[in-house]
Phi, psi and omega in degrees: 000136181284113181295335174294318174296325187282328185248016189284356173263359172269132181253148176232145174217150191253165177208144186272134183264138160235134189281067186257344180236030186289134166252099194290317180295315179284002178048048181211163172215136184273134183223151168278111185281316180210155175227185186267015176292129176301135170230157182273123172230173180262135181259110185287342179285329178244356177059045175217160173279141174222155168280140179220137172251119180267107175294121177304322177301342183272358188284129182248152179093236184093186177086285181195136174228163184284148179250125193242163165268106173059041179053039172267107188259359180288351188200145173298339177294346178261013179275128176262346181164222172205161178252122184248178174048045181284123172210167184261137181220144172279123178209167179263110180266328187238105182297350173292340185279156182300160184296328180272001176269130180257136165272164177239127184221155171263123189244146177200172183240110177284127174246124183259140175300167172265006181284170188303306191297318185288331177307312188295316179287331180295318180302319188279330172299308186298330179266010174077017175278319171261117178236359179247143180232170176204124187270144164254129189216153172262129175277124180261323181208144175195167182235123173275122169261122181288165196293131179086354181253169184243129179226161177257117172231123177062032173081009183238150187258129175233142175242132177272154177285168177288343190268336184196165178291156176252124170261122175261102189275107183273341179207128179209154185244114177297125189248317181200166176228141190228147166273133181208171186269345178244144181245164184227313188277104187301331188257005180261101188219175165303139187278135166255117185289341185274337186206162170296157180288116181302150173288153182307152175305140176263095190295139177267138183273175184299322177285357183093348177283142170279161180303324179291329178292319180288338181282340183297326182252013179256163181286168178307314180297319173292326176299312184296333178279340175288324183280111179225057185297140190279352184261013179267130178285123169265096184302319179294329186287322183295320180290319180295323176301319189295310182293324178297316185290325180296307184294328181289315178301317182295314176306312177303316181293311179303319178298319179293327177269000178297122176083357181281126174302141177087353185269104175271165182303314177302317180297316186294321181295322174304315176302310190288323184270353178288120187285350178259355178285113171267172182299324184294309182302317179301316177300317179293327173290324179288327176289322176287328178289331181284327177290322179297319175302322184071214180260006185290141179288141175248024173092170175297147179303151179293139188253122183243146182289327187283153182235033188283148181277334184270149172297129176268119185229167178304315180301319180289325177291316182303321177290329175289319176291322175288330177299315179301332182263003175099014179260127183257125176297136174290333180266128186306316180295325178294312186291326168300309174308307182302319179297328175294323183264356188292349176267006171296141172280164178301319183290330176283324182292320177305311177300314184293325183287321174304312174301315172308317182281003166087016179259153179299133180274119183283160180274327185276144173305320182296317178286329176302306183298313186296309182303312182297316182283349177267351179263197189266316194291304187301311178298326177292320179296316178290330175287328173293320178291320178297322181285330168304313182292325175297316189287324190284329185280328174297316180296323186272344184294140183283129178219159183237326193295320188287358172280342182225348185263169173275161182221150169209175174241144181237155187287330183209193178267004183284171181292134189248137183245120183252118174256131175241126175264153179217139187214161176289130174268005181285137172266119180270150174302140175237116177296160173310119182072007181280164183266141176282124181288147172291149175280136182275122184247128167247146186237148183235125183232130179235147175236161180195176184221138173273129178237148183276139173238132188208157167216153178248155180228143180226139172256118185264172178300328174290328171300321177290316175299319188274354183060040183276054181288323184292321176294319179294315177290328177293332174295317172304318179286334175292317179288330181287327176290322176303315188302314180298323180289336177293327182291321181289320182305308183299317184288317184285340177281337173289324179291307191280329175299325181049052176287165184286148173266187184290350171275359182087008188242143177300148181314307175260122188202124187293309180287315172300309185245347181062039183219034172217137181237135177230177183088178192294321189287000183280344184296139186311117184196176178296314182294311181297334170297318177302310177306309189288325176285327173296315187299312182294307185305336182254016172300148171253168181281187188296332176290346173090004184233327186287120177280137185263345178051042187283137180259128169286124183259326191241129168251108187259118182231162169286171180302325186286347180251006185299319183291317182295320177290318174303312178294325177297323183260356183249333188289146180282330174229164180246117180284124179274315181204164182075183180206149182060224180301342183265357188293155181250127181247129174266119179073178174249011186225141170270101185301341175277343189312118177066006181289322187246140165272126179273127180249117179250125180229119183281344172298333184295345182241338187268331178295143175314132183087352182285177182215158181263353182245341174295144174214161194232146157244151186220142174269171179293135183297333177290343176263317179207142186293136177242263176238135182252144171248120178252140178241145175304137188305130177080007183228063180280351174231167182298146171251139173248132179220156183289143182247127185282134181236150175292324182284122176287352182252026183212146178246130186225155175223162164232148173258126176222131183228117190254115181206165172207168181217151184197139169282125190265337179193161188259346189289337178264004179229146181220144178231141172228129196286335175085353181213000000 
């Protein structure tokens, strides 16, 4: 299993430990695990770095999580203990703040096991040599503030730097905690019960000013350039360094084994693929093997048809195949190796993969393909590259629904129930000695199901011999785009179908829900937009009296109304009547300007039952429930997996995407028929 694929939805952020609250007898230390201080993290959905604020209110889970060695999740042998009693507390982390200001922090106690591996780390923690930990967590919901912009999230204002986006994570799941060498969150440390955690040191500049003092008078871009903390994890640099070191290790082992009698391909492959095999231990193993062989002849040297100067490895072939598909390796050594092998045909790659796996290379094409497909390297290489092509086409496919709907993850394919409670927010007067009344709560529930949507792909013996790589990968890319289209298909079918909600009334209904406009006056215009915006803004809660003051944020239109919609929300003035010099202009400003985000969607007119004149308003789903798209847990993107085939001369995969969509409430949605 590819570890990067398995854990790519888990984000990590680090915190530094100070052994101020160590309990030697209990083998534990209490720590401030995380704060709401912005940290630079790696966004697995975009493969880019972003600044992130973790809202403590959004933490899910807690209680206890596993304590690992540097995020190694592949084996229980990497478990050092557990982090327990995890909770959110109000505390003073920085004494520079005003007295009435409190910080919110995630606090827990790291408890170390008494086994041999954990004991080594525990001694280093007690001695103050290992001071940093890092939490791993899954982001469940977030709001992105674009670079240089400011936005309000959950009633708080957040400003992104000029250099990168700011991700305000409103819901997240704590997965694990790890001991590691580098910290990032300056205020997240081991807890000292006797005093507040001091602020991080303020490095002095050559002029004697601190970085923070200089930043007060600098532009946002200059501020970003001034900040160069040495506790930020450069994830891409770590990945590149790890790959580079492994390539160097492999080359050194191969050089040591070159020309040595008794060294078989299988033996060499075992040395190369062992994660614990260093160059020194490999050389010792090679010497032992050479002693076993003695002076006996092992036959004439193997003859290989290739004449490459670079050592052919599984990684090099994967880089070569990826380069043929337009993927550029980030590591220079892999790019050089991939460039040398990129002109190999699929059949030639099959031959190299058989050799890499330590198998005898058959002479006939049929046996070559059969052998290559039955081993590890060729199917793995194709699967990894196909998955990259799938993810890229999914991310680049045009889609509109995810811009305005809510999303969530569900555990299984069973019927999902979304319950929304509503209650009067009015406070009743209480007479002297009178009784305080209970709050009356009403519930609104909608149900839906997540279903799997899938297609299979097969590469046949003929495809291998004909070197039809492009045809195969184009099929993968089409399915990636189809997965994005499936999201939009489901969402806009909900709008067009106008099915009944749990109250037995259609989603859009003038009398029952007050969110439908019909007739000639409903065509998209300034007056009809006024009617729709007012209707949404006067909706009441489940009690029928509490005003919600919902603001319409999205204007959703078919392609035929795009120009009309853009003019309405972008023009400085509204022309009421006339033309040219005789036109009448009401006021000197357009009240709709920049109020709505225009969503243009061809499905509104192309799908069965659609209309080229109907238009819709939608609220921000964080203010009022609209439509939710549910994904199977951990699968917000399509997945590609190997398919077992009866034909030994074929290689197959399936692409599956599990999702569903449902309207949750009518109050944040409005429709105008346009006729």
